[in-house]
mmCIF file of the N, C-alpha and C atoms, coordinates in Angstrom:
data_MODEL
# 
_entry.id   MODEL 
# 
loop_
_atom_site.group_PDB 
_atom_site.id 
_atom_site.type_symbol 
_atom_site.label_atom_id 
_atom_site.label_alt_id 
_atom_site.label_comp_id 
_atom_site.label_asym_id 
_atom_site.label_entity_id 
_atom_site.label_seq_id 
_atom_site.pdbx_PDB_ins_code 
_atom_site.Cartn_x 
_atom_site.Cartn_y 
_atom_site.Cartn_z 
_atom_site.occupancy 
_atom_site.B_iso_or_equiv 
_atom_site.pdbx_formal_charge 
_atom_site.auth_seq_id 
_atom_site.auth_comp_id 
_atom_site.auth_asym_id 
_atom_site.auth_atom_id 
_atom_site.pdbx_PDB_model_num 
ATOM 1   N N  . UNK A 1 1  ? 1.159  -1.024 -0.154 1.00 0.00 ? 1  UNK A N  1 
ATOM 2   C CA . UNK A 1 1  ? -0.163 0.071  0.458  1.00 0.00 ? 1  UNK A CA 1 
ATOM 3   C C  . UNK A 1 1  ? 0.584  1.470  0.134  1.00 0.00 ? 1  UNK A C  1 
ATOM 4   N N  . UNK A 1 2  ? 0.438  1.719  -1.065 1.00 0.00 ? 2  UNK A N  1 
ATOM 5   C CA . UNK A 1 2  ? 1.669  3.227  -1.220 1.00 0.00 ? 2  UNK A CA 1 
ATOM 6   C C  . UNK A 1 2  ? 0.840  4.322  -0.259 1.00 0.00 ? 2  UNK A C  1 
ATOM 7   N N  . UNK A 1 3  ? 1.215  5.660  -0.391 1.00 0.00 ? 3  UNK A N  1 
ATOM 8   C CA . UNK A 1 3  ? 0.090  6.302  0.621  1.00 0.00 ? 3  UNK A CA 1 
ATOM 9   C C  . UNK A 1 3  ? 1.304  8.026  0.464  1.00 0.00 ? 3  UNK A C  1 
ATOM 10  N N  . UNK A 1 4  ? 1.065  8.398  -0.267 1.00 0.00 ? 4  UNK A N  1 
ATOM 11  C CA . UNK A 1 4  ? 0.902  9.949  -1.073 1.00 0.00 ? 4  UNK A CA 1 
ATOM 12  C C  . UNK A 1 4  ? 0.984  10.776 0.120  1.00 0.00 ? 4  UNK A C  1 
ATOM 13  N N  . UNK A 1 5  ? 2.270  11.048 0.496  1.00 0.00 ? 5  UNK A N  1 
ATOM 14  C CA . UNK A 1 5  ? 2.368  12.646 1.239  1.00 0.00 ? 5  UNK A CA 1 
ATOM 15  C C  . UNK A 1 5  ? 2.417  13.515 0.509  1.00 0.00 ? 5  UNK A C  1 
ATOM 16  N N  . UNK A 1 6  ? 1.933  14.852 1.867  1.00 0.00 ? 6  UNK A N  1 
ATOM 17  C CA . UNK A 1 6  ? 2.604  15.747 0.786  1.00 0.00 ? 6  UNK A CA 1 
ATOM 18  C C  . UNK A 1 6  ? 3.251  16.815 1.927  1.00 0.00 ? 6  UNK A C  1 
ATOM 19  N N  . UNK A 1 7  ? 4.230  17.363 0.860  1.00 0.00 ? 7  UNK A N  1 
ATOM 20  C CA . UNK A 1 7  ? 4.997  18.176 2.079  1.00 0.00 ? 7  UNK A CA 1 
ATOM 21  C C  . UNK A 1 7  ? 4.415  19.108 3.429  1.00 0.00 ? 7  UNK A C  1 
ATOM 22  N N  . UNK A 1 8  ? 5.238  18.801 3.931  1.00 0.00 ? 8  UNK A N  1 
ATOM 23  C CA . UNK A 1 8  ? 4.601  20.418 5.031  1.00 0.00 ? 8  UNK A CA 1 
ATOM 24  C C  . UNK A 1 8  ? 4.342  21.331 4.577  1.00 0.00 ? 8  UNK A C  1 
ATOM 25  N N  . UNK A 1 9  ? 3.258  22.471 4.563  1.00 0.00 ? 9  UNK A N  1 
ATOM 26  C CA . UNK A 1 9  ? 3.480  23.459 4.296  1.00 0.00 ? 9  UNK A CA 1 
ATOM 27  C C  . UNK A 1 9  ? 4.274  24.427 5.810  1.00 0.00 ? 9  UNK A C  1 
ATOM 28  N N  . UNK A 1 10 ? 4.630  25.205 5.103  1.00 0.00 ? 10 UNK A N  1 
ATOM 29  C CA . UNK A 1 10 ? 5.889  26.358 6.074  1.00 0.00 ? 10 UNK A CA 1 
ATOM 30  C C  . UNK A 1 10 ? 4.905  27.682 6.622  1.00 0.00 ? 10 UNK A C  1 
ATOM 31  N N  . UNK A 1 11 ? 4.420  27.868 7.257  1.00 0.00 ? 11 UNK A N  1 
ATOM 32  C CA . UNK A 1 11 ? 3.763  29.332 7.304  1.00 0.00 ? 11 UNK A CA 1 
ATOM 33  C C  . UNK A 1 11 ? 4.428  30.378 7.461  1.00 0.00 ? 11 UNK A C  1 
ATOM 34  N N  . UNK A 1 12 ? 6.321  30.386 7.912  1.00 0.00 ? 12 UNK A N  1 
ATOM 35  C CA . UNK A 1 12 ? 6.819  31.279 7.886  1.00 0.00 ? 12 UNK A CA 1 
ATOM 36  C C  . UNK A 1 12 ? 7.080  32.279 7.245  1.00 0.00 ? 12 UNK A C  1 
ATOM 37  N N  . UNK A 1 13 ? 6.870  32.132 5.376  1.00 0.00 ? 13 UNK A N  1 
ATOM 38  C CA . UNK A 1 13 ? 7.202  32.904 4.788  1.00 0.00 ? 13 UNK A CA 1 
ATOM 39  C C  . UNK A 1 13 ? 5.952  33.926 5.111  1.00 0.00 ? 13 UNK A C  1 
ATOM 40  N N  . UNK A 1 14 ? 4.921  33.295 4.753  1.00 0.00 ? 14 UNK A N  1 
ATOM 41  C CA . UNK A 1 14 ? 3.160  33.934 4.692  1.00 0.00 ? 14 UNK A CA 1 
ATOM 42  C C  . UNK A 1 14 ? 3.669  34.968 5.849  1.00 0.00 ? 14 UNK A C  1 
ATOM 43  N N  . UNK A 1 15 ? 3.706  34.713 7.083  1.00 0.00 ? 15 UNK A N  1 
ATOM 44  C CA . UNK A 1 15 ? 3.667  35.126 9.083  1.00 0.00 ? 15 UNK A CA 1 
ATOM 45  C C  . UNK A 1 15 ? 5.185  35.840 8.750  1.00 0.00 ? 15 UNK A C  1 
ATOM 46  N N  . UNK A 1 16 ? 6.174  35.610 7.879  1.00 0.00 ? 16 UNK A N  1 
ATOM 47  C CA . UNK A 1 16 ? 7.452  37.384 7.859  1.00 0.00 ? 16 UNK A CA 1 
ATOM 48  C C  . UNK A 1 16 ? 6.305  38.012 6.393  1.00 0.00 ? 16 UNK A C  1 
ATOM 49  N N  . UNK A 1 17 ? 6.191  37.545 5.570  1.00 0.00 ? 17 UNK A N  1 
ATOM 50  C CA . UNK A 1 17 ? 5.201  38.594 4.907  1.00 0.00 ? 17 UNK A CA 1 
ATOM 51  C C  . UNK A 1 17 ? 4.323  39.678 5.785  1.00 0.00 ? 17 UNK A C  1 
ATOM 52  N N  . UNK A 1 18 ? 3.221  38.978 6.407  1.00 0.00 ? 18 UNK A N  1 
ATOM 53  C CA . UNK A 1 18 ? 1.984  39.289 7.760  1.00 0.00 ? 18 UNK A CA 1 
ATOM 54  C C  . UNK A 1 18 ? 3.058  40.841 8.617  1.00 0.00 ? 18 UNK A C  1 
ATOM 55  N N  . UNK A 1 19 ? 3.913  40.240 9.186  1.00 0.00 ? 19 UNK A N  1 
ATOM 56  C CA . UNK A 1 19 ? 5.158  41.019 9.873  1.00 0.00 ? 19 UNK A CA 1 
ATOM 57  C C  . UNK A 1 19 ? 5.426  42.222 9.020  1.00 0.00 ? 19 UNK A C  1 
ATOM 58  N N  . UNK A 1 20 ? 6.152  42.380 7.933  1.00 0.00 ? 20 UNK A N  1 
ATOM 59  C CA . UNK A 1 20 ? 6.717  42.941 7.302  1.00 0.00 ? 20 UNK A CA 1 
ATOM 60  C C  . UNK A 1 20 ? 5.513  44.371 7.209  1.00 0.00 ? 20 UNK A C  1 
ATOM 61  N N  . UNK A 1 21 ? 4.967  43.904 6.368  1.00 0.00 ? 21 UNK A N  1 
ATOM 62  C CA . UNK A 1 21 ? 3.380  44.398 5.597  1.00 0.00 ? 21 UNK A CA 1 
ATOM 63  C C  . UNK A 1 21 ? 2.993  45.106 7.857  1.00 0.00 ? 21 UNK A C  1 
ATOM 64  N N  . UNK A 1 22 ? 2.279  44.457 8.592  1.00 0.00 ? 22 UNK A N  1 
ATOM 65  C CA . UNK A 1 22 ? 2.540  45.734 10.057 1.00 0.00 ? 22 UNK A CA 1 
ATOM 66  C C  . UNK A 1 22 ? 3.345  46.398 10.539 1.00 0.00 ? 22 UNK A C  1 
ATOM 67  N N  . UNK A 1 23 ? 4.798  46.264 10.320 1.00 0.00 ? 23 UNK A N  1 
ATOM 68  C CA . UNK A 1 23 ? 5.702  46.540 11.132 1.00 0.00 ? 23 UNK A CA 1 
ATOM 69  C C  . UNK A 1 23 ? 6.167  47.790 10.315 1.00 0.00 ? 23 UNK A C  1 
ATOM 70  N N  . UNK A 1 24 ? 5.292  47.539 8.048  1.00 0.00 ? 24 UNK A N  1 
ATOM 71  C CA . UNK A 1 24 ? 5.692  48.789 7.646  1.00 0.00 ? 24 UNK A CA 1 
ATOM 72  C C  . UNK A 1 24 ? 4.764  49.658 8.377  1.00 0.00 ? 24 UNK A C  1 
ATOM 73  N N  . UNK A 1 25 ? 2.844  49.931 8.365  1.00 0.00 ? 25 UNK A N  1 
ATOM 74  C CA . UNK A 1 25 ? 2.426  50.359 9.061  1.00 0.00 ? 25 UNK A CA 1 
ATOM 75  C C  . UNK A 1 25 ? 2.727  51.582 10.075 1.00 0.00 ? 25 UNK A C  1 
ATOM 76  N N  . UNK A 1 26 ? 2.820  50.066 11.406 1.00 0.00 ? 26 UNK A N  1 
ATOM 77  C CA . UNK A 1 26 ? 2.899  50.984 12.463 1.00 0.00 ? 26 UNK A CA 1 
ATOM 78  C C  . UNK A 1 26 ? 4.444  52.045 12.528 1.00 0.00 ? 26 UNK A C  1 
ATOM 79  N N  . UNK A 1 27 ? 5.169  51.708 11.298 1.00 0.00 ? 27 UNK A N  1 
ATOM 80  C CA . UNK A 1 27 ? 6.149  53.354 10.976 1.00 0.00 ? 27 UNK A CA 1 
ATOM 81  C C  . UNK A 1 27 ? 5.548  53.838 9.900  1.00 0.00 ? 27 UNK A C  1 
ATOM 82  N N  . UNK A 1 28 ? 4.689  53.436 9.584  1.00 0.00 ? 28 UNK A N  1 
ATOM 83  C CA . UNK A 1 28 ? 3.302  54.604 9.043  1.00 0.00 ? 28 UNK A CA 1 
ATOM 84  C C  . UNK A 1 28 ? 2.866  55.799 9.892  1.00 0.00 ? 28 UNK A C  1 
ATOM 85  N N  . UNK A 1 29 ? 2.275  55.306 11.043 1.00 0.00 ? 29 UNK A N  1 
ATOM 86  C CA . UNK A 1 29 ? 1.599  55.515 11.804 1.00 0.00 ? 29 UNK A CA 1 
ATOM 87  C C  . UNK A 1 29 ? 2.072  56.379 12.396 1.00 0.00 ? 29 UNK A C  1 
ATOM 88  N N  . UNK A 1 30 ? 4.312  56.755 12.853 1.00 0.00 ? 30 UNK A N  1 
ATOM 89  C CA . UNK A 1 30 ? 4.580  56.931 14.011 1.00 0.00 ? 30 UNK A CA 1 
ATOM 90  C C  . UNK A 1 30 ? 4.833  58.367 12.594 1.00 0.00 ? 30 UNK A C  1 
ATOM 91  N N  . UNK A 1 31 ? 4.909  58.969 11.519 1.00 0.00 ? 31 UNK A N  1 
ATOM 92  C CA . UNK A 1 31 ? 5.388  59.118 11.123 1.00 0.00 ? 31 UNK A CA 1 
ATOM 93  C C  . UNK A 1 31 ? 4.761  60.569 11.344 1.00 0.00 ? 31 UNK A C  1 
ATOM 94  N N  . UNK A 1 32 ? 3.891  60.833 11.006 1.00 0.00 ? 32 UNK A N  1 
ATOM 95  C CA . UNK A 1 32 ? 2.819  61.875 11.432 1.00 0.00 ? 32 UNK A CA 1 
ATOM 96  C C  . UNK A 1 32 ? 3.650  62.218 12.507 1.00 0.00 ? 32 UNK A C  1 
ATOM 97  N N  . UNK A 1 33 ? 3.615  61.526 13.793 1.00 0.00 ? 33 UNK A N  1 
ATOM 98  C CA . UNK A 1 33 ? 4.033  61.779 15.293 1.00 0.00 ? 33 UNK A CA 1 
ATOM 99  C C  . UNK A 1 33 ? 5.636  62.704 15.081 1.00 0.00 ? 33 UNK A C  1 
ATOM 100 N N  . UNK A 1 34 ? 6.300  61.999 14.602 1.00 0.00 ? 34 UNK A N  1 
ATOM 101 C CA . UNK A 1 34 ? 7.823  62.646 13.885 1.00 0.00 ? 34 UNK A CA 1 
ATOM 102 C C  . UNK A 1 34 ? 7.719  63.603 13.599 1.00 0.00 ? 34 UNK A C  1 
ATOM 103 N N  . UNK A 1 35 ? 7.075  64.363 12.335 1.00 0.00 ? 35 UNK A N  1 
ATOM 104 C CA . UNK A 1 35 ? 6.668  65.642 11.688 1.00 0.00 ? 35 UNK A CA 1 
ATOM 105 C C  . UNK A 1 35 ? 6.221  66.710 12.022 1.00 0.00 ? 35 UNK A C  1 
ATOM 106 N N  . UNK A 1 36 ? 5.328  65.953 13.556 1.00 0.00 ? 36 UNK A N  1 
ATOM 107 C CA . UNK A 1 36 ? 5.479  67.596 14.048 1.00 0.00 ? 36 UNK A CA 1 
ATOM 108 C C  . UNK A 1 36 ? 6.106  67.834 15.204 1.00 0.00 ? 36 UNK A C  1 
ATOM 109 N N  . UNK A 1 37 ? 6.990  66.674 16.066 1.00 0.00 ? 37 UNK A N  1 
ATOM 110 C CA . UNK A 1 37 ? 7.508  66.668 16.529 1.00 0.00 ? 37 UNK A CA 1 
ATOM 111 C C  . UNK A 1 37 ? 8.111  67.256 16.523 1.00 0.00 ? 37 UNK A C  1 
ATOM 112 N N  . UNK A 1 38 ? 9.353  67.366 15.407 1.00 0.00 ? 38 UNK A N  1 
ATOM 113 C CA . UNK A 1 38 ? 9.862  68.382 14.427 1.00 0.00 ? 38 UNK A CA 1 
ATOM 114 C C  . UNK A 1 38 ? 9.875  70.030 14.303 1.00 0.00 ? 38 UNK A C  1 
ATOM 115 N N  . UNK A 1 39 ? 8.743  70.322 14.474 1.00 0.00 ? 39 UNK A N  1 
ATOM 116 C CA . UNK A 1 39 ? 8.002  71.223 14.019 1.00 0.00 ? 39 UNK A CA 1 
ATOM 117 C C  . UNK A 1 39 ? 7.504  72.101 16.084 1.00 0.00 ? 39 UNK A C  1 
ATOM 118 N N  . UNK A 1 40 ? 7.407  71.760 16.808 1.00 0.00 ? 40 UNK A N  1 
ATOM 119 C CA . UNK A 1 40 ? 7.089  71.880 17.739 1.00 0.00 ? 40 UNK A CA 1 
ATOM 120 C C  . UNK A 1 40 ? 9.298  71.582 18.449 1.00 0.00 ? 40 UNK A C  1 
ATOM 121 N N  . UNK A 1 41 ? 9.819  71.367 17.988 1.00 0.00 ? 41 UNK A N  1 
ATOM 122 C CA . UNK A 1 41 ? 11.305 71.299 18.385 1.00 0.00 ? 41 UNK A CA 1 
ATOM 123 C C  . UNK A 1 41 ? 12.116 72.641 17.995 1.00 0.00 ? 41 UNK A C  1 
ATOM 124 N N  . UNK A 1 42 ? 11.241 73.214 17.302 1.00 0.00 ? 42 UNK A N  1 
ATOM 125 C CA . UNK A 1 42 ? 11.907 73.831 16.429 1.00 0.00 ? 42 UNK A CA 1 
ATOM 126 C C  . UNK A 1 42 ? 10.891 75.238 17.195 1.00 0.00 ? 42 UNK A C  1 
ATOM 127 N N  . UNK A 1 43 ? 10.304 75.261 18.409 1.00 0.00 ? 43 UNK A N  1 
ATOM 128 C CA . UNK A 1 43 ? 9.420  76.553 19.004 1.00 0.00 ? 43 UNK A CA 1 
ATOM 129 C C  . UNK A 1 43 ? 10.408 77.716 19.785 1.00 0.00 ? 43 UNK A C  1 
ATOM 130 N N  . UNK A 1 44 ? 9.814  78.419 20.011 1.00 0.00 ? 44 UNK A N  1 
ATOM 131 C CA . UNK A 1 44 ? 10.865 79.547 20.836 1.00 0.00 ? 44 UNK A CA 1 
ATOM 132 C C  . UNK A 1 44 ? 11.161 78.514 22.486 1.00 0.00 ? 44 UNK A C  1 
ATOM 133 N N  . UNK A 1 45 ? 9.753  77.909 22.958 1.00 0.00 ? 45 UNK A N  1 
ATOM 134 C CA . UNK A 1 45 ? 10.054 78.182 24.273 1.00 0.00 ? 45 UNK A CA 1 
ATOM 135 C C  . UNK A 1 45 ? 10.613 76.522 24.346 1.00 0.00 ? 45 UNK A C  1 
ATOM 136 N N  . UNK A 1 46 ? 11.778 77.106 25.779 1.00 0.00 ? 46 UNK A N  1 
ATOM 137 C CA . UNK A 1 46 ? 12.729 75.602 25.535 1.00 0.00 ? 46 UNK A CA 1 
ATOM 138 C C  . UNK A 1 46 ? 11.896 74.527 26.189 1.00 0.00 ? 46 UNK A C  1 
ATOM 139 N N  . UNK A 1 47 ? 10.594 74.619 27.368 1.00 0.00 ? 47 UNK A N  1 
ATOM 140 C CA . UNK A 1 47 ? 10.270 73.327 27.663 1.00 0.00 ? 47 UNK A CA 1 
ATOM 141 C C  . UNK A 1 47 ? 9.656  72.492 26.770 1.00 0.00 ? 47 UNK A C  1 
ATOM 142 N N  . UNK A 1 48 ? 9.128  73.215 25.342 1.00 0.00 ? 48 UNK A N  1 
ATOM 143 C CA . UNK A 1 48 ? 7.960  72.840 24.394 1.00 0.00 ? 48 UNK A CA 1 
ATOM 144 C C  . UNK A 1 48 ? 9.576  72.085 23.748 1.00 0.00 ? 48 UNK A C  1 
ATOM 145 N N  . UNK A 1 49 ? 10.487 72.324 23.389 1.00 0.00 ? 49 UNK A N  1 
ATOM 146 C CA . UNK A 1 49 ? 12.097 71.999 22.483 1.00 0.00 ? 49 UNK A CA 1 
ATOM 147 C C  . UNK A 1 49 ? 11.967 70.923 23.134 1.00 0.00 ? 49 UNK A C  1 
ATOM 148 N N  . UNK A 1 50 ? 12.307 70.648 25.127 1.00 0.00 ? 50 UNK A N  1 
ATOM 149 C CA . UNK A 1 50 ? 12.992 69.529 25.896 1.00 0.00 ? 50 UNK A CA 1 
ATOM 150 C C  . UNK A 1 50 ? 11.588 68.720 25.219 1.00 0.00 ? 50 UNK A C  1 
ATOM 151 N N  . UNK A 1 51 ? 10.577 68.931 25.951 1.00 0.00 ? 51 UNK A N  1 
ATOM 152 C CA . UNK A 1 51 ? 9.263  67.244 25.551 1.00 0.00 ? 51 UNK A CA 1 
ATOM 153 C C  . UNK A 1 51 ? 9.216  67.331 23.870 1.00 0.00 ? 51 UNK A C  1 
ATOM 154 N N  . UNK A 1 52 ? 9.319  68.178 23.177 1.00 0.00 ? 52 UNK A N  1 
ATOM 155 C CA . UNK A 1 52 ? 9.519  67.621 21.897 1.00 0.00 ? 52 UNK A CA 1 
ATOM 156 C C  . UNK A 1 52 ? 11.263 67.017 21.636 1.00 0.00 ? 52 UNK A C  1 
ATOM 157 N N  . UNK A 1 53 ? 12.311 66.943 21.756 1.00 0.00 ? 53 UNK A N  1 
ATOM 158 C CA . UNK A 1 53 ? 13.408 65.823 21.891 1.00 0.00 ? 53 UNK A CA 1 
ATOM 159 C C  . UNK A 1 53 ? 13.301 64.770 22.685 1.00 0.00 ? 53 UNK A C  1 
ATOM 160 N N  . UNK A 1 54 ? 11.983 65.164 23.184 1.00 0.00 ? 54 UNK A N  1 
ATOM 161 C CA . UNK A 1 54 ? 12.279 63.704 24.140 1.00 0.00 ? 54 UNK A CA 1 
ATOM 162 C C  . UNK A 1 54 ? 11.182 62.596 23.378 1.00 0.00 ? 54 UNK A C  1 
ATOM 163 N N  . UNK A 1 55 ? 9.275  63.005 22.685 1.00 0.00 ? 55 UNK A N  1 
ATOM 164 C CA . UNK A 1 55 ? 9.296  62.844 21.968 1.00 0.00 ? 55 UNK A CA 1 
ATOM 165 C C  . UNK A 1 55 ? 9.978  61.922 20.417 1.00 0.00 ? 55 UNK A C  1 
ATOM 166 N N  . UNK A 1 56 ? 10.751 62.722 19.762 1.00 0.00 ? 56 UNK A N  1 
ATOM 167 C CA . UNK A 1 56 ? 10.836 62.643 18.443 1.00 0.00 ? 56 UNK A CA 1 
ATOM 168 C C  . UNK A 1 56 ? 12.490 61.075 20.020 1.00 0.00 ? 56 UNK A C  1 
ATOM 169 N N  . UNK A 1 57 ? 13.464 61.446 20.062 1.00 0.00 ? 57 UNK A N  1 
ATOM 170 C CA . UNK A 1 57 ? 13.905 60.007 20.994 1.00 0.00 ? 57 UNK A CA 1 
ATOM 171 C C  . UNK A 1 57 ? 12.662 59.092 21.587 1.00 0.00 ? 57 UNK A C  1 
ATOM 172 N N  . UNK A 1 58 ? 12.451 59.178 21.781 1.00 0.00 ? 58 UNK A N  1 
ATOM 173 C CA . UNK A 1 58 ? 11.372 57.313 22.127 1.00 0.00 ? 58 UNK A CA 1 
ATOM 174 C C  . UNK A 1 58 ? 10.836 57.738 20.205 1.00 0.00 ? 58 UNK A C  1 
ATOM 175 N N  . UNK A 1 59 ? 10.606 57.915 19.852 1.00 0.00 ? 59 UNK A N  1 
ATOM 176 C CA . UNK A 1 59 ? 9.951  57.658 18.550 1.00 0.00 ? 59 UNK A CA 1 
ATOM 177 C C  . UNK A 1 59 ? 11.430 56.629 17.863 1.00 0.00 ? 59 UNK A C  1 
ATOM 178 N N  . UNK A 1 60 ? 12.279 57.840 17.776 1.00 0.00 ? 60 UNK A N  1 
ATOM 179 C CA . UNK A 1 60 ? 13.825 57.245 17.290 1.00 0.00 ? 60 UNK A CA 1 
ATOM 180 C C  . UNK A 1 60 ? 14.229 56.161 17.805 1.00 0.00 ? 60 UNK A C  1 
ATOM 181 N N  . UNK A 1 61 ? 14.046 55.713 19.120 1.00 0.00 ? 61 UNK A N  1 
ATOM 182 C CA . UNK A 1 61 ? 13.923 54.401 19.385 1.00 0.00 ? 61 UNK A CA 1 
ATOM 183 C C  . UNK A 1 61 ? 13.005 53.036 19.072 1.00 0.00 ? 61 UNK A C  1 
ATOM 184 N N  . UNK A 1 62 ? 11.828 53.975 18.810 1.00 0.00 ? 62 UNK A N  1 
ATOM 185 C CA . UNK A 1 62 ? 10.720 52.800 18.537 1.00 0.00 ? 62 UNK A CA 1 
ATOM 186 C C  . UNK A 1 62 ? 10.952 51.976 16.461 1.00 0.00 ? 62 UNK A C  1 
ATOM 187 N N  . UNK A 1 63 ? 11.390 53.101 16.870 1.00 0.00 ? 63 UNK A N  1 
ATOM 188 C CA . UNK A 1 63 ? 11.794 53.123 14.389 1.00 0.00 ? 63 UNK A CA 1 
ATOM 189 C C  . UNK A 1 63 ? 13.126 51.746 14.905 1.00 0.00 ? 63 UNK A C  1 
ATOM 190 N N  . UNK A 1 64 ? 14.563 51.906 15.341 1.00 0.00 ? 64 UNK A N  1 
ATOM 191 C CA . UNK A 1 64 ? 15.217 51.289 15.564 1.00 0.00 ? 64 UNK A CA 1 
ATOM 192 C C  . UNK A 1 64 ? 14.137 49.485 15.991 1.00 0.00 ? 64 UNK A C  1 
ATOM 193 N N  . UNK A 1 65 ? 13.844 49.648 16.828 1.00 0.00 ? 65 UNK A N  1 
ATOM 194 C CA . UNK A 1 65 ? 13.599 48.262 17.151 1.00 0.00 ? 65 UNK A CA 1 
ATOM 195 C C  . UNK A 1 65 ? 13.157 48.305 16.618 1.00 0.00 ? 65 UNK A C  1 
ATOM 196 N N  . UNK A 1 66 ? 11.609 48.534 15.909 1.00 0.00 ? 66 UNK A N  1 
ATOM 197 C CA . UNK A 1 66 ? 11.753 48.452 13.980 1.00 0.00 ? 66 UNK A CA 1 
ATOM 198 C C  . UNK A 1 66 ? 11.995 47.777 13.093 1.00 0.00 ? 66 UNK A C  1 
ATOM 199 N N  . UNK A 1 67 ? 13.824 47.888 12.984 1.00 0.00 ? 67 UNK A N  1 
ATOM 200 C CA . UNK A 1 67 ? 14.347 48.067 12.212 1.00 0.00 ? 67 UNK A CA 1 
ATOM 201 C C  . UNK A 1 67 ? 14.878 47.460 12.359 1.00 0.00 ? 67 UNK A C  1 
ATOM 202 N N  . UNK A 1 68 ? 15.059 46.645 13.116 1.00 0.00 ? 68 UNK A N  1 
ATOM 203 C CA . UNK A 1 68 ? 15.884 45.891 14.066 1.00 0.00 ? 68 UNK A CA 1 
ATOM 204 C C  . UNK A 1 68 ? 15.085 44.089 13.660 1.00 0.00 ? 68 UNK A C  1 
ATOM 205 N N  . UNK A 1 69 ? 13.438 44.463 14.079 1.00 0.00 ? 69 UNK A N  1 
ATOM 206 C CA . UNK A 1 69 ? 12.655 43.553 14.103 1.00 0.00 ? 69 UNK A CA 1 
ATOM 207 C C  . UNK A 1 69 ? 12.211 42.809 12.902 1.00 0.00 ? 69 UNK A C  1 
ATOM 208 N N  . UNK A 1 70 ? 12.137 43.836 11.672 1.00 0.00 ? 70 UNK A N  1 
ATOM 209 C CA . UNK A 1 70 ? 12.863 43.315 10.374 1.00 0.00 ? 70 UNK A CA 1 
ATOM 210 C C  . UNK A 1 70 ? 13.621 42.506 9.840  1.00 0.00 ? 70 UNK A C  1 
ATOM 211 N N  . UNK A 1 71 ? 15.160 43.196 10.616 1.00 0.00 ? 71 UNK A N  1 
ATOM 212 C CA . UNK A 1 71 ? 16.257 42.754 10.234 1.00 0.00 ? 71 UNK A CA 1 
ATOM 213 C C  . UNK A 1 71 ? 16.481 40.529 10.940 1.00 0.00 ? 71 UNK A C  1 
ATOM 214 N N  . UNK A 1 72 ? 15.230 40.789 11.896 1.00 0.00 ? 72 UNK A N  1 
ATOM 215 C CA . UNK A 1 72 ? 14.729 39.674 12.330 1.00 0.00 ? 72 UNK A CA 1 
ATOM 216 C C  . UNK A 1 72 ? 14.459 38.318 11.495 1.00 0.00 ? 72 UNK A C  1 
ATOM 217 N N  . UNK A 1 73 ? 13.384 39.083 10.258 1.00 0.00 ? 73 UNK A N  1 
ATOM 218 C CA . UNK A 1 73 ? 12.135 38.401 9.266  1.00 0.00 ? 73 UNK A CA 1 
ATOM 219 C C  . UNK A 1 73 ? 13.033 37.213 8.801  1.00 0.00 ? 73 UNK A C  1 
ATOM 220 N N  . UNK A 1 74 ? 12.903 36.244 8.710  1.00 0.00 ? 74 UNK A N  1 
ATOM 221 C CA . UNK A 1 74 ? 13.563 35.181 7.638  1.00 0.00 ? 74 UNK A CA 1 
ATOM 222 C C  . UNK A 1 74 ? 14.927 34.499 8.305  1.00 0.00 ? 74 UNK A C  1 
ATOM 223 N N  . UNK A 1 75 ? 15.567 34.596 9.385  1.00 0.00 ? 75 UNK A N  1 
ATOM 224 C CA . UNK A 1 75 ? 16.352 34.756 9.894  1.00 0.00 ? 75 UNK A CA 1 
ATOM 225 C C  . UNK A 1 75 ? 16.634 33.142 10.420 1.00 0.00 ? 75 UNK A C  1 
ATOM 226 N N  . UNK A 1 76 ? 15.001 33.054 11.567 1.00 0.00 ? 76 UNK A N  1 
ATOM 227 C CA . UNK A 1 76 ? 14.488 31.627 12.583 1.00 0.00 ? 76 UNK A CA 1 
ATOM 228 C C  . UNK A 1 76 ? 15.826 31.853 14.211 1.00 0.00 ? 76 UNK A C  1 
ATOM 229 N N  . UNK A 1 77 ? 15.445 33.333 13.865 1.00 0.00 ? 77 UNK A N  1 
ATOM 230 C CA . UNK A 1 77 ? 16.447 33.430 15.345 1.00 0.00 ? 77 UNK A CA 1 
ATOM 231 C C  . UNK A 1 77 ? 15.184 34.289 16.375 1.00 0.00 ? 77 UNK A C  1 
ATOM 232 N N  . UNK A 1 78 ? 14.971 34.396 17.620 1.00 0.00 ? 78 UNK A N  1 
ATOM 233 C CA . UNK A 1 78 ? 14.912 35.336 17.934 1.00 0.00 ? 78 UNK A CA 1 
ATOM 234 C C  . UNK A 1 78 ? 15.112 36.582 18.360 1.00 0.00 ? 78 UNK A C  1 
# 
């Protein structure tokens, strides 16, 4: 008796594509906040400039983390 087997379906490529799209979308959501923080960073008010820099630093950290996540896709490493 012969049994036909089908190769196992690897869901990883589809998952990687979905995660790439989500990372792209998240970066898109952060972009308007970055633009507004850039405008606030030009304020004459020192407190506003300081707050804007804190926002920009946080957004930069988030985009670095997203870039690191994107580099991990397809590598199979945590």
